Backbone as XML, in Angstrom:
<?xml version="1.0"?>
<chain id="A" units="angstrom">
  <residue number="1" name="LEU">
    <atom name="N" x="20.152" y="-20.311" z="2.427"/>
    <atom name="CA" x="18.937" y="-20.077" z="3.174"/>
    <atom name="C" x="17.913" y="-19.438" z="2.250"/>
  </residue>
  <residue number="2" name="SER">
    <atom name="N" x="16.740" y="-19.990" z="2.205"/>
    <atom name="CA" x="15.669" y="-19.458" z="1.371"/>
    <atom name="C" x="14.533" y="-18.965" z="2.258"/>
  </residue>
  <residue number="3" name="VAL">
    <atom name="N" x="14.116" y="-17.737" z="2.046"/>
    <atom name="CA" x="13.053" y="-17.141" z="2.836"/>
    <atom name="C" x="12.014" y="-16.568" z="1.885"/>
  </residue>
  <residue number="4" name="ASP">
    <atom name="N" x="10.759" y="-16.914" z="2.102"/>
    <atom name="CA" x="9.682" y="-16.364" z="1.288"/>
    <atom name="C" x="9.505" y="-14.899" z="1.658"/>
  </residue>
  <residue number="5" name="SER">
    <atom name="N" x="9.451" y="-14.032" z="0.656"/>
    <atom name="CA" x="9.326" y="-12.601" z="0.929"/>
    <atom name="C" x="8.466" y="-11.924" z="-0.125"/>
  </residue>
  <residue number="6" name="ARG">
    <atom name="N" x="7.980" y="-10.757" z="0.234"/>
    <atom name="CA" x="7.183" y="-9.937" z="-0.675"/>
    <atom name="C" x="7.597" y="-8.483" z="-0.506"/>
  </residue>
  <residue number="7" name="VAL">
    <atom name="N" x="7.565" y="-7.736" z="-1.608"/>
    <atom name="CA" x="7.788" y="-6.292" z="-1.556"/>
    <atom name="C" x="6.435" y="-5.632" z="-1.727"/>
  </residue>
  <residue number="8" name="LEU">
    <atom name="N" x="6.124" y="-4.694" z="-0.815"/>
    <atom name="CA" x="4.884" y="-3.935" z="-0.877"/>
    <atom name="C" x="5.246" y="-2.454" z="-0.933"/>
  </residue>
  <residue number="9" name="SER">
    <atom name="N" x="4.541" y="-1.682" z="-1.759"/>
    <atom name="CA" x="4.868" y="-0.278" z="-1.928"/>
    <atom name="C" x="3.639" y="0.601" z="-1.802"/>
  </residue>
  <residue number="10" name="ALA">
    <atom name="N" x="3.818" y="1.754" z="-1.139"/>
    <atom name="CA" x="2.753" y="2.746" z="-1.039"/>
    <atom name="C" x="2.538" y="3.439" z="-2.381"/>
  </residue>
  <residue number="11" name="LEU">
    <atom name="N" x="3.555" y="3.434" z="-3.234"/>
    <atom name="CA" x="3.434" y="3.990" z="-4.579"/>
    <atom name="C" x="3.039" y="2.866" z="-5.522"/>
  </residue>
  <residue number="12" name="ARG">
    <atom name="N" x="2.089" y="3.106" z="-6.376"/>
    <atom name="CA" x="1.603" y="2.065" z="-7.272"/>
    <atom name="C" x="2.651" y="1.737" z="-8.331"/>
  </residue>
  <residue number="13" name="THR">
    <atom name="N" x="3.209" y="0.574" z="-8.211"/>
    <atom name="CA" x="4.173" y="0.036" z="-9.171"/>
    <atom name="C" x="3.838" y="-1.440" z="-9.367"/>
  </residue>
  <residue number="14" name="ASP">
    <atom name="N" x="2.632" y="-1.696" z="-9.830"/>
    <atom name="CA" x="2.098" y="-3.057" z="-9.882"/>
    <atom name="C" x="2.954" y="-4.048" z="-10.663"/>
  </residue>
  <residue number="15" name="GLN">
    <atom name="N" x="3.730" y="-3.575" z="-11.620"/>
    <atom name="CA" x="4.578" y="-4.497" z="-12.379"/>
    <atom name="C" x="5.819" y="-4.905" z="-11.586"/>
  </residue>
  <residue number="16" name="LEU">
    <atom name="N" x="6.123" y="-4.156" z="-10.518"/>
    <atom name="CA" x="7.312" y="-4.449" z="-9.716"/>
    <atom name="C" x="6.995" y="-5.118" z="-8.391"/>
  </residue>
  <residue number="17" name="CYS">
    <atom name="N" x="5.890" y="-4.719" z="-7.770"/>
    <atom name="CA" x="5.574" y="-5.229" z="-6.439"/>
    <atom name="C" x="4.086" y="-5.044" z="-6.137"/>
  </residue>
  <residue number="18" name="GLU">
    <atom name="N" x="3.680" y="-5.573" z="-5.003"/>
    <atom name="CA" x="2.291" y="-5.462" z="-4.571"/>
    <atom name="C" x="2.034" y="-4.081" z="-3.968"/>
  </residue>
  <residue number="19" name="PRO">
    <atom name="N" x="0.820" y="-3.575" z="-4.090"/>
    <atom name="CA" x="0.493" y="-2.334" z="-3.391"/>
    <atom name="C" x="0.425" y="-2.591" z="-1.883"/>
  </residue>
  <residue number="20" name="TYR">
    <atom name="N" x="0.810" y="-1.582" z="-1.088"/>
    <atom name="CA" x="0.773" y="-1.731" z="0.358"/>
    <atom name="C" x="-0.643" y="-1.520" z="0.880"/>
  </residue>
  <residue number="21" name="TYR">
    <atom name="N" x="-1.138" y="-2.514" z="1.542"/>
    <atom name="CA" x="-2.370" y="-2.423" z="2.325"/>
    <atom name="C" x="-2.063" y="-3.083" z="3.655"/>
  </residue>
  <residue number="22" name="ARG">
    <atom name="N" x="-2.439" y="-2.450" z="4.738"/>
    <atom name="CA" x="-2.127" y="-2.967" z="6.065"/>
    <atom name="C" x="-2.582" y="-4.415" z="6.209"/>
  </residue>
  <residue number="23" name="ARG">
    <atom name="N" x="-3.801" y="-4.705" z="5.807"/>
    <atom name="CA" x="-4.343" y="-6.053" z="5.952"/>
    <atom name="C" x="-3.511" y="-7.080" z="5.185"/>
  </residue>
  <residue number="24" name="LYS">
    <atom name="N" x="-3.099" y="-6.719" z="3.967"/>
    <atom name="CA" x="-2.280" y="-7.635" z="3.164"/>
    <atom name="C" x="-0.918" y="-7.857" z="3.819"/>
  </residue>
  <residue number="25" name="ALA">
    <atom name="N" x="-0.317" y="-6.798" z="4.345"/>
    <atom name="CA" x="0.973" y="-6.921" z="5.025"/>
    <atom name="C" x="0.844" y="-7.834" z="6.241"/>
  </residue>
  <residue number="26" name="LEU">
    <atom name="N" x="-0.199" y="-7.655" z="7.029"/>
    <atom name="CA" x="-0.408" y="-8.484" z="8.214"/>
    <atom name="C" x="-0.657" y="-9.944" z="7.839"/>
  </residue>
  <residue number="27" name="THR">
    <atom name="N" x="-1.377" y="-10.184" z="6.751"/>
    <atom name="CA" x="-1.615" y="-11.550" z="6.283"/>
    <atom name="C" x="-0.294" y="-12.223" z="5.916"/>
  </residue>
  <residue number="28" name="HIS">
    <atom name="N" x="0.558" y="-11.506" z="5.188"/>
    <atom name="CA" x="1.876" y="-12.054" z="4.839"/>
    <atom name="C" x="2.666" y="-12.381" z="6.105"/>
  </residue>
  <residue number="29" name="LEU">
    <atom name="N" x="2.683" y="-11.451" z="7.067"/>
    <atom name="CA" x="3.431" y="-11.677" z="8.302"/>
    <atom name="C" x="2.875" y="-12.876" z="9.075"/>
  </residue>
  <residue number="30" name="ASP">
    <atom name="N" x="1.555" y="-12.999" z="9.121"/>
    <atom name="CA" x="0.942" y="-14.142" z="9.809"/>
    <atom name="C" x="1.351" y="-15.475" z="9.185"/>
  </residue>
  <residue number="31" name="LYS">
    <atom name="N" x="1.621" y="-15.464" z="7.883"/>
    <atom name="CA" x="2.048" y="-16.678" z="7.181"/>
    <atom name="C" x="3.554" y="-16.905" z="7.276"/>
  </residue>
  <residue number="32" name="GLY">
    <atom name="N" x="4.266" y="-16.017" z="7.990"/>
    <atom name="CA" x="5.709" y="-16.151" z="8.126"/>
    <atom name="C" x="6.491" y="-15.598" z="6.952"/>
  </residue>
  <residue number="33" name="ILE">
    <atom name="N" x="5.842" y="-14.824" z="6.115"/>
    <atom name="CA" x="6.488" y="-14.228" z="4.948"/>
    <atom name="C" x="7.141" y="-12.915" z="5.367"/>
  </residue>
  <residue number="34" name="VAL">
    <atom name="N" x="8.393" y="-12.728" z="4.991"/>
    <atom name="CA" x="9.100" y="-11.484" z="5.267"/>
    <atom name="C" x="8.589" y="-10.422" z="4.302"/>
  </residue>
  <residue number="35" name="ILE">
    <atom name="N" x="8.282" y="-9.239" z="4.824"/>
    <atom name="CA" x="7.837" y="-8.160" z="3.939"/>
    <atom name="C" x="8.880" y="-7.056" z="3.896"/>
  </residue>
  <residue number="36" name="ILE">
    <atom name="N" x="9.040" y="-6.496" z="2.719"/>
    <atom name="CA" x="9.920" y="-5.352" z="2.496"/>
    <atom name="C" x="9.016" y="-4.219" z="2.040"/>
  </residue>
  <residue number="37" name="LEU">
    <atom name="N" x="9.021" y="-3.135" z="2.789"/>
    <atom name="CA" x="8.138" y="-2.010" z="2.499"/>
    <atom name="C" x="8.909" y="-0.942" z="1.736"/>
  </residue>
  <residue number="38" name="ALA">
    <atom name="N" x="8.378" y="-0.523" z="0.592"/>
    <atom name="CA" x="9.049" y="0.448" z="-0.268"/>
    <atom name="C" x="8.113" y="1.620" z="-0.551"/>
  </residue>
  <residue number="39" name="GLY">
    <atom name="N" x="8.668" y="2.693" z="-1.061"/>
    <atom name="CA" x="7.851" y="3.808" z="-1.520"/>
    <atom name="C" x="7.415" y="4.774" z="-0.443"/>
  </residue>
  <residue number="40" name="GLY">
    <atom name="N" x="7.972" y="4.656" z="0.752"/>
    <atom name="CA" x="7.613" y="5.588" z="1.817"/>
    <atom name="C" x="6.138" y="5.520" z="2.159"/>
  </residue>
  <residue number="41" name="THR">
    <atom name="N" x="5.559" y="6.671" z="2.464"/>
    <atom name="CA" x="4.125" y="6.733" z="2.767"/>
    <atom name="C" x="3.306" y="6.973" z="1.506"/>
  </residue>
  <residue number="42" name="GLY">
    <atom name="N" x="3.990" y="7.335" z="0.432"/>
    <atom name="CA" x="3.279" y="7.710" z="-0.782"/>
    <atom name="C" x="2.867" y="9.173" z="-0.752"/>
  </residue>
  <residue number="43" name="ARG">
    <atom name="N" x="3.298" y="9.893" z="0.281"/>
    <atom name="CA" x="2.987" y="11.324" z="0.433"/>
    <atom name="C" x="4.301" y="12.089" z="0.579"/>
  </residue>
  <residue number="44" name="PRO">
    <atom name="N" x="4.333" y="13.345" z="0.116"/>
    <atom name="CA" x="5.565" y="14.132" z="0.238"/>
    <atom name="C" x="5.806" y="14.599" z="1.672"/>
  </residue>
  <residue number="45" name="PHE">
    <atom name="N" x="7.011" y="15.073" z="1.928"/>
    <atom name="CA" x="7.411" y="15.724" z="3.182"/>
    <atom name="C" x="7.622" y="14.782" z="4.357"/>
  </residue>
  <residue number="46" name="PHE">
    <atom name="N" x="7.698" y="13.484" z="4.137"/>
    <atom name="CA" x="7.983" y="12.534" z="5.203"/>
    <atom name="C" x="9.311" y="11.856" z="4.911"/>
  </residue>
  <residue number="47" name="THR">
    <atom name="N" x="10.167" y="11.768" z="5.913"/>
    <atom name="CA" x="11.447" y="11.095" z="5.732"/>
    <atom name="C" x="11.237" y="9.589" z="5.723"/>
  </residue>
  <residue number="48" name="THR">
    <atom name="N" x="12.234" y="8.875" z="5.252"/>
    <atom name="CA" x="12.139" y="7.417" z="5.266"/>
    <atom name="C" x="12.144" y="6.889" z="6.691"/>
  </residue>
  <residue number="49" name="ASP">
    <atom name="N" x="12.851" y="7.571" z="7.600"/>
    <atom name="CA" x="12.843" y="7.152" z="9.005"/>
    <atom name="C" x="11.452" y="7.298" z="9.607"/>
  </residue>
  <residue number="50" name="THR">
    <atom name="N" x="10.785" y="8.406" z="9.295"/>
    <atom name="CA" x="9.419" y="8.620" z="9.779"/>
    <atom name="C" x="8.491" y="7.532" z="9.257"/>
  </residue>
  <residue number="51" name="THR">
    <atom name="N" x="8.612" y="7.237" z="7.983"/>
    <atom name="CA" x="7.784" y="6.203" z="7.373"/>
    <atom name="C" x="8.034" y="4.850" z="8.016"/>
  </residue>
  <residue number="52" name="ALA">
    <atom name="N" x="9.294" y="4.515" z="8.227"/>
    <atom name="CA" x="9.625" y="3.228" z="8.841"/>
    <atom name="C" x="9.006" y="3.113" z="10.234"/>
  </residue>
  <residue number="53" name="ALA">
    <atom name="N" x="9.111" y="4.162" z="11.034"/>
    <atom name="CA" x="8.540" y="4.148" z="12.382"/>
    <atom name="C" x="7.015" y="4.069" z="12.329"/>
  </residue>
  <residue number="54" name="LEU">
    <atom name="N" x="6.401" y="4.814" z="11.424"/>
    <atom name="CA" x="4.948" y="4.810" z="11.274"/>
    <atom name="C" x="4.434" y="3.422" z="10.890"/>
  </residue>
  <residue number="55" name="LEU">
    <atom name="N" x="5.050" y="2.810" z="9.890"/>
    <atom name="CA" x="4.592" y="1.496" z="9.436"/>
    <atom name="C" x="4.898" y="0.409" z="10.460"/>
  </residue>
  <residue number="56" name="ALA">
    <atom name="N" x="6.026" y="0.512" z="11.156"/>
    <atom name="CA" x="6.336" y="-0.460" z="12.207"/>
    <atom name="C" x="5.286" y="-0.406" z="13.303"/>
  </residue>
  <residue number="57" name="ALA">
    <atom name="N" x="4.863" y="0.800" z="13.677"/>
    <atom name="CA" x="3.809" y="0.941" z="14.691"/>
    <atom name="C" x="2.482" y="0.418" z="14.155"/>
  </residue>
  <residue number="58" name="GLU">
    <atom name="N" x="2.166" y="0.752" z="12.908"/>
    <atom name="CA" x="0.909" y="0.323" z="12.295"/>
    <atom name="C" x="0.809" y="-1.194" z="12.209"/>
  </residue>
  <residue number="59" name="LEU">
    <atom name="N" x="1.944" y="-1.855" z="11.971"/>
    <atom name="CA" x="1.963" y="-3.312" z="11.822"/>
    <atom name="C" x="2.301" y="-4.029" z="13.122"/>
  </residue>
  <residue number="60" name="ASP">
    <atom name="N" x="2.422" y="-3.269" z="14.212"/>
    <atom name="CA" x="2.716" y="-3.822" z="15.542"/>
    <atom name="C" x="3.998" y="-4.665" z="15.520"/>
  </residue>
  <residue number="61" name="CYS">
    <atom name="N" x="5.029" y="-4.136" z="14.857"/>
    <atom name="CA" x="6.303" y="-4.856" z="14.742"/>
    <atom name="C" x="7.035" y="-4.885" z="16.075"/>
  </residue>
  <residue number="62" name="ASP">
    <atom name="N" x="7.784" y="-5.948" z="16.299"/>
    <atom name="CA" x="8.586" y="-6.087" z="17.508"/>
    <atom name="C" x="9.924" y="-5.372" z="17.394"/>
  </residue>
  <residue number="63" name="ILE">
    <atom name="N" x="10.395" y="-5.173" z="16.162"/>
    <atom name="CA" x="11.712" y="-4.571" z="15.964"/>
    <atom name="C" x="11.702" y="-3.744" z="14.679"/>
  </residue>
  <residue number="64" name="LEU">
    <atom name="N" x="12.472" y="-2.667" z="14.708"/>
    <atom name="CA" x="12.672" y="-1.815" z="13.539"/>
    <atom name="C" x="14.172" y="-1.664" z="13.372"/>
  </residue>
  <residue number="65" name="LEU">
    <atom name="N" x="14.685" y="-2.046" z="12.216"/>
    <atom name="CA" x="16.115" y="-1.955" z="11.945"/>
    <atom name="C" x="16.380" y="-0.762" z="11.048"/>
  </residue>
  <residue number="66" name="LYS">
    <atom name="N" x="17.411" y="0.002" z="11.379"/>
    <atom name="CA" x="17.781" y="1.183" z="10.592"/>
    <atom name="C" x="19.147" y="0.925" z="9.981"/>
  </residue>
  <residue number="67" name="GLY">
    <atom name="N" x="19.220" y="0.934" z="8.683"/>
    <atom name="CA" x="20.494" y="0.750" z="8.003"/>
    <atom name="C" x="20.868" y="2.020" z="7.262"/>
  </residue>
  <residue number="68" name="SER">
    <atom name="N" x="21.894" y="2.702" z="7.738"/>
    <atom name="CA" x="22.338" y="3.929" z="7.077"/>
    <atom name="C" x="23.787" y="4.191" z="7.446"/>
  </residue>
  <residue number="69" name="ASN">
    <atom name="N" x="24.317" y="5.254" z="6.906"/>
    <atom name="CA" x="25.704" y="5.602" z="7.212"/>
    <atom name="C" x="25.791" y="6.721" z="8.242"/>
  </residue>
  <residue number="70" name="VAL">
    <atom name="N" x="24.694" y="7.013" z="8.947"/>
    <atom name="CA" x="24.694" y="7.971" z="10.055"/>
    <atom name="C" x="24.183" y="7.253" z="11.295"/>
  </residue>
  <residue number="71" name="ASP">
    <atom name="N" x="24.571" y="7.729" z="12.462"/>
    <atom name="CA" x="24.266" y="7.005" z="13.691"/>
    <atom name="C" x="23.143" y="7.628" z="14.515"/>
  </residue>
  <residue number="72" name="GLY">
    <atom name="N" x="22.253" y="8.367" z="13.893"/>
    <atom name="CA" x="21.151" y="8.942" z="14.658"/>
    <atom name="C" x="20.274" y="9.837" z="13.811"/>
  </residue>
  <residue number="73" name="VAL">
    <atom name="N" x="19.503" y="10.666" z="14.494"/>
    <atom name="CA" x="18.605" y="11.620" z="13.834"/>
    <atom name="C" x="19.207" y="13.005" z="14.001"/>
  </residue>
  <residue number="74" name="TYR">
    <atom name="N" x="19.300" y="13.751" z="12.933"/>
    <atom name="CA" x="19.970" y="15.040" z="12.944"/>
    <atom name="C" x="19.057" y="16.148" z="12.436"/>
  </residue>
  <residue number="75" name="THR">
    <atom name="N" x="19.390" y="17.387" z="12.815"/>
    <atom name="CA" x="18.669" y="18.562" z="12.311"/>
    <atom name="C" x="19.338" y="19.123" z="11.069"/>
  </residue>
  <residue number="76" name="ALA">
    <atom name="N" x="20.529" y="18.598" z="10.741"/>
    <atom name="CA" x="21.266" y="19.027" z="9.555"/>
    <atom name="C" x="22.057" y="17.830" z="9.033"/>
  </residue>
  <residue number="77" name="ASP">
    <atom name="N" x="22.562" y="17.951" z="7.841"/>
    <atom name="CA" x="23.358" y="16.881" z="7.238"/>
    <atom name="C" x="24.661" y="16.712" z="8.022"/>
  </residue>
  <residue number="78" name="PRO">
    <atom name="N" x="24.873" y="15.564" z="8.685"/>
    <atom name="CA" x="26.085" y="15.388" z="9.494"/>
    <atom name="C" x="27.376" y="15.372" z="8.687"/>
  </residue>
  <residue number="79" name="HIS">
    <atom name="N" x="27.270" y="15.182" z="7.380"/>
    <atom name="CA" x="28.455" y="15.198" z="6.531"/>
    <atom name="C" x="28.865" y="16.640" z="6.200"/>
  </residue>
  <residue number="80" name="LYS">
    <atom name="N" x="27.917" y="17.589" z="6.336"/>
    <atom name="CA" x="28.193" y="18.996" z="6.036"/>
    <atom name="C" x="28.298" y="19.851" z="7.284"/>
  </residue>
  <residue number="81" name="ASN">
    <atom name="N" x="27.616" y="19.470" z="8.357"/>
    <atom name="CA" x="27.603" y="20.262" z="9.576"/>
    <atom name="C" x="28.175" y="19.430" z="10.727"/>
  </residue>
  <residue number="82" name="PRO">
    <atom name="N" x="29.396" y="19.737" z="11.186"/>
    <atom name="CA" x="30.021" y="18.910" z="12.238"/>
    <atom name="C" x="29.365" y="19.074" z="13.607"/>
  </residue>
  <residue number="83" name="HIS">
    <atom name="N" x="28.482" y="20.026" z="13.771"/>
    <atom name="CA" x="27.832" y="20.262" z="15.074"/>
    <atom name="C" x="26.519" y="19.516" z="15.155"/>
  </residue>
</chain>
């Protein structure tokens, strides 16, 4: 299976991927191109989960998939704190 895709990043890494701009991301999606968003928000103090939710809302996504080895949102590291 071959799928056209693009990687867009909030952090400038022009030799690796395109810079993230909402309009560019929406254009890719309108063309049926799968986008992979990297680099978080480009600002400190935001988790990757926060960034994923923010960008999904910004791009009016129908679904947000979370791939990790924990099953939710925690106030502490679940591997260190059993509560």
